[in-house]
N, C-alpha and C positions, 0 to 999 in steps of 0.2 A: 102783635105778639112777637113777630120776628125782630122788630126793633128793640123790644123789651129784653129779649134773650141776649141780643148783642150788647146791650148796655151792661147787663150783669157780667158778661164775659170781659168786657173792657175794664170794668172795675177791678177785676182780677189782675189784669195786665198792669194797671197803675200801681197796685199794691205790691206786685212782684219786683218792681224796680229793675226789671230786665225785659228784653224783647227777643222773642224767638221767631222762627220761620212762620209758625202759625199765627203769632201775634201780628207780624207784618201783614199777612194776608187779611186778617180780621180788621185791623185798623184801617187799612186801605179801603176795604169794602164799606166800612162804617161811615166814611166821609163822602160817600157817593152823592148825596143830595146837594151838599155844598159844592162839590165838583161840577155837577150838572148845571147848577145855577150860575156859577161864575163863568163856566165855559160858554153858556148861552150869551151872557153879557159880552164876552170878549169877541166871540164869533160875529156878533151883530155889528161890529165896527168895521167898515170897509177899510182895506189896507193895501191898495195898489200903490207901490212906491213911485210909479210913473205920475201919480197925482199926489204931490207932497202934502197937500192940506189934509188928505185922508189919514195920514200917519199921526197927526197932532193928537187926536182922541186916543189912539192906541198908546202913544207915549204917556199921556196922562194916566191912562188906565194901568199901565205897567208900573209907573212911579207910585201911584196910590196903593197898588196891590202889594208891592214889596215894602213900602213904608209901614203899612198895617202890620207887617210881620217883623218889624223892628230893624229893617234895613235902612241904611242911608243911601240916597240916590243922587246922582248928578248926571247932567247931560254933557257929553263930550262932543264939542262942536266940530263939524267937518265942513267941507265946501258946500255941502247940500244938507242932507238930513243928519241929525245928531245920532250918535250912539248913546245908549243909556246904560250907566253902570250902577249896579246895586251892590252894597257891601255890608257884611255883618261879621263882627269879630266875636270869638268865643273865648271864654276864660282860660281853658286848658289847651288852646290850639298850639300845635307844633309846626304847622305849615299852612299853606293857602291853596285852595282849589278854585280855579276859574271855570265857571260854567258858561258855555256859549249857547245862545238861542237866537232864532230869527223871528221877527215880528211881522214883516211884510209878506204879501202873497202875490201870486200871479194875477195878471189881468183877467177879467171875466167877460164872457159873452152870454148875457142872461138868456138869450133865445135858445141856447143849447142846454140849459139846465131844466130838469124835470121838477121844478118847484117855482114858487112865486118869485123868489129873490135869492141869489147866491149868498146874501148876507142876512137871510132869515133862517137861522138854524132849524132844520127839519128832521124829525125823527121818522125813520122808515123801517118797515118789516118786509122781509122777502116772502113772496107767495110761492106756491108749488111750481109755478112756471118760471121762477127765477126773476120775477119783476119786483121792484121795490115800491111798496105802497106806503103813503104817508099815514102815520098814526099820531094821536095827540101827544104833545110833549109831556103832558101830565102822566102819561103811561109809565114814565121813569120813576114815579114816586113810590111804587111798590111792585115787587114781583116781576121785574122786567127781565127780558131775555138778553143775555150778553152778546148775542149775535145780531141784535138790532144795530142799525147804523145811524149816525148823526151826519147829515149832509150839509155842507157849507164850505165856502172858500176858506182855506187855511185850517180846516178841521183836522187834517193830518199834517200839513206842511205849512207852518209848524207851530200852531197855537196849542195843540194838544199837550206837547211836552212842557210848555210854560205853565199851563193850568195845573197839570198833575204835579209839577215840581213845587208849586205854591202850596198845594194841599199837603204834600209830604212835609214841607216846612211847618205847617200847622200841627201836624201829628207829633213831630219831635218836640215842639214847644209844649203841647198839652201833656206829653208823657215825661216832660222834664229831662229830655235827653239832649245833650249837647255834643255835636261833632268835635273830634279832637283836631279840627282844622278850621281855619277861617274860610268864609265863603264870599266869593265875588261872582256876580252874574253880569255878563256883557250882552246887551240886546242890540241886534243888528237890524236896521230899518231899510236896508237896501240889498239884501241877499239875493233876491230874485232879479236884480239888475246887475249882478256880478260883484256886488260890494266894491264899487269903483273907488270909494274914498277910504276904505278900510286900511290898506297898507300904510298910508300916510298918517292915519289916526293912531294906529298901533305904535308907530314910531314916536309920534308926538306925545302920547299919553303912556308911554311904556312904564313909567314909575307907578302910575295909578293902577295899571293892569298887571303889575308884577305878581307872579304866582309860581307855585312849584309844579303844578300839573294842570292840564286842561281837559275838561270833559265836554263833549259836544252832544247836546240833547236834540237830536234831529234824525230824520230818516226812517224808512220802513225796516222792520225786522226781515230776517231770512224768510223765503216763501213758505216754510213750514210754520211760520208764526210762533216761533219759540224765542226765548230770550237770546239776544244776539249782542256781540261786541265786535266792532269794526275798527281795525287798527290803522286805517289809512283811507285816503280818497284821492281820486284823480283831480288834477287841476283843469283849468279851462281857458281857452283862447277862442276868439271868434273872428271870422273873416267875412267881409261883404265884397262880393265879386260881381262886377257888372260888365257884361260883354256888349259892346256897342255895335249897332247896325246903322241904318239910314238915320238922318237927323230927325225925320218924322216917319210914322208908319206909312207904308206904301201899298198900293193896290197889288194884290198877289197875281191878278191876271195880267196887268200891264208890265209888272216887273219880276214875276216869278221866273227863275232860271237866269236872272241877270243881277239882281241885288242880293248879296249874301244875307241869309237869315240868322240873326243872332241867337235865336232859340236853339237852332240846330248846332251852331258853333259852340254854344254853352254846353249842350249835351255831349258833344264830342270831347270838349275840354274836360268835363267832369269824368267821362268814361276813361280818359287817359290816365286818371289818377288811381284807378283801382282795376284789378283784373276781375274775371268772372267769379272768382272765389271770395271776393270781398277783401283781398289783400292789397294794401296800399303799394303801388308800384313806384312811388317817388323815391329816388335814390337816397339812401341814408335815413329814411323815416323811422326805421326800427333799430337803428344802431345803438349799441350799449345795453340792450335788454337781454339779460341773462337770468333765467329763473333757476335757482339752486334746487337741489334734491330736497333739502329741508323745507324750502318754501312750497314745493310740490306736495310734500307730505301734509303740510298744514291745509292746503287747498283741497286735498283728497278727502280730508275729514269733514268738509262742509257737506251736509246731506242734501245735495241738489238732486232733484228728480228732473232730469233734462227733458225727458219725454213729456212729462206733465207741463214743464215750463214752456216748451214749444207749442203744446196743445193750447195752453191758456192764452198765449200770445197770438196764435193762429198762423204758425209757420211749420214747414216740414223740412226745411233746409237752413243750415246756419252758415255764416261766413267762416272761412277756414284759417283765420289768423292764428287760432289755437284749436286744440282738440276738444275743449270743454269750456263751459261758461266762466268758471273761476279764473282759468288761465287767460281767457280772452281779455279780461279787464285789467290784466297786468301790462298791457301794451297801449301805446297812444292810439287814438282813433281819429278818423277823418270822416265827418258826417255832414251830409247836406240836410239842413233842417228846414229849408224852404226854397221854393223856386217860383219865379214869376216872369211871365212874358205875355204880352198881348191880352186877349180876353177869352173867356171860356163860357160854356153853357149858354144861358139865354142872351149873354152879351157878346157871343162869339161873332167875329167878322172876318171877311176874306182879305187879310192884310199880311204884309211882312212886318213884324214888330220892329220898333226902333231900338229895343234893347232886351236883354235877358238878365235877370238878377238872381243870384244865388246867395243864400245865407248859409254859412258853414260854421260848424263848431269843431274844435280840435280838443279832445280830452288828453290831458298831459299825465305822464307818470313821473315818478321821482327820478328815474335815470335819464330823462330827456330834458333838454333846455328849450324853453318855449320860443325864444327868439330864433334859435337854430331851426326848429321845425317850421316856423313861419317863413324863414329865408329859403328853406328847401322847397316849400310849396310855391313861393314867389318865383324862384329860379326855374321850377318845372314849367310854370305858365309861360315864362319868357322863352324857354326852349321850345315851346309849342308855337312860337312865332308871334307872340303878343307883345305889343308895346303897352306898358303899364303907366297909368296916371293916378293921381290922387282925386281928381275931379273929372267932371264930364269933359271930353276932349274939345279943343278949340278947332276952328275950321282949318287952321294950319296943320295941326296934328292929324286931322282926318285926311288931309291931302298927302301926307307923308307916310302914313302907316296903314297897311291893309287890314291888320287885326289889332283892335284896341280894346283894352279892358281897364276898368277902374278897380283898384285894389286897396282896401283899407282893412286894418285889423286892430284888435284890442286884446291884450293879455290881462285877464282878470286876476288870476292867482295860480300858483304852482301846486303841484301835488305834495302830499305829505305821507309818511308811513312811520309808524312807531314799532319797535321790536315787541313781539308778542310776549316774550319772557321778561319784559321790563317791570319795574316796580309798580307802575300804574296799571299794567296789564294784570299782574297778580292780585292787586288790590280789588279791581273791578270784577275779576273772575270770582274771587272769594265772596264779594258782595252778592253776586247773582246766585252763587251756590247756596249761600245762607238764606237768601230771600225766597228762592224757588225750589230748593232741594234738588237741583239738577245743574249740570254744566252748561254754560252758555255756548251757543254756536259761535265759533271764532272765525272771522273773516280777515284775511291779510289786508284787503283793501275793498272799497266799494267802487262800482263803476261810475257813480255820480260824483259831483263836485261840491265841496263846501269850502268857504273862504277861511281856511284854518292856517295855511302856510305862513301868512304874515305874523300870526301869534307864535307859531313854532320857531320861525327863523329869528324874529326880533326879540322875543321874550326867552328864547331857548328853553321851551317847555315841551315835555312829551304830551301827546294828545291821543285820545281814543274817543270814538263815537259810540254812544249808547242809544240805538234806535228802539222805538217802542210801538210805532203804529203798525196796523195791518198792512201787509204788502200789496193787497188789492184795493188801494185807497183812491185810485184815479188822481194821483198827485199831478199837479199842473194842468189838469184837464177839467172839462165840465163834470159836474156831479161828484166832486171830491167828497170824501167821507172818511169817518173813523168808526171802527167797530167799538161798541160800548165796552165790551170786555177788554179790549186793548187800552182804552182810556183808563179803566180802573187798574189794569196791570201796569200801566205807566206810573201811577202813584206808587204801586208796590215796588217797582224797579227803583224809583228815585228814593223811596224810603230805605230800601236795602242799602243804597250807596251812602245815604246820610248817617246811618247808624253803624256803618262799617269803619272801624278805626284804621288809620293809615300808619 
């Protein structure tokens, strides 16, 4: 009966030759079964970019999916995995919008997932104890709860936006609605690897990618899970730092108090980079960062509940780089993302390790130069008495230098930030207002990174991110998920954009 009533309502929409806020919501909901079916298919394809062969099936799936919707597709070759470009021209188009999506996902450790396989999409319902219990996928066929979750790798990051965008394209075709702009979609197969080949590819294919504005379909909404627009993102660089000790692990009884311990030296070195308040002490690290009163006004309007944010994360004290969350992500950050030395737990042994390894990421902001920050970090380490090498030290180097560290880095991409009062900002804000009957939450920038600066700088286009997934999605972690209601509202968001004239 529910389906029958919806079909009658939809008939009225077709006859009206117009589309309203209520129409957008109804049309998005009505396509749910097709959405669930195609989403299941897409999520079932493993997509770790570290295993290139896994992406082949994903590329074919994307090509076929866009071709079925009247798009022309082509692969843009790079030194490794190709980008996929889909393009469709419309009769009354006055401009071109380029949409960016990512197809690859983070690596998985199946032993830490609470289901048979991270690539077997699993529907779950939360019980009174907060635990997620599996329920049949067929439960989505009728009277489902929008708070149910679909668990799978890339459920939220970032296959959900791709599927919902495809469904939104189906809706405008069925309703005989044509955007007044041409559409290009660029699909990135190496985002989780830092998109190492993207800058060269954008330069090489700049004519094919030419557009008037760029919309990024990626990321989680604001923690309140309301429609959100994000006008920038931090860039990212990574450092691998290896402090060397003895050539081989040594007996801690025979050589303790005699052979320097690289794990302790690494700890001291890292501690020298930040104070107890979490503020980077490397000279010049924050140079050039000035937050205007106008920018502070924008950030003050973001409805953050910092007490709840800290509670959900499980902390009671924050770093003091800034006084609040929004301001904190306007600065570059220095983060230790992994440490390794010796053995632990059941494999622990009484030795002095031969080395200590730190993996570091540096989040970049628009005002800072990546090479400069890396140079400042490198100079700081040298000032702490270390001789730096690119490879493991030779015997000669060991005999000449008391403190040795191997230092290697990679700059993936820079930050970007688009003015909030820009044309693209006003267009997307109006689209959300018309689609949801409410103002979007406006964020000056996100703390995370997306590989957008190559497009912004090479194509000279303004860019805005339209995030749609639930903020508590376990992105990059085991048991990644997307809320069913967010999946459907993602269709609604993309449909709102497609029917909004520019």
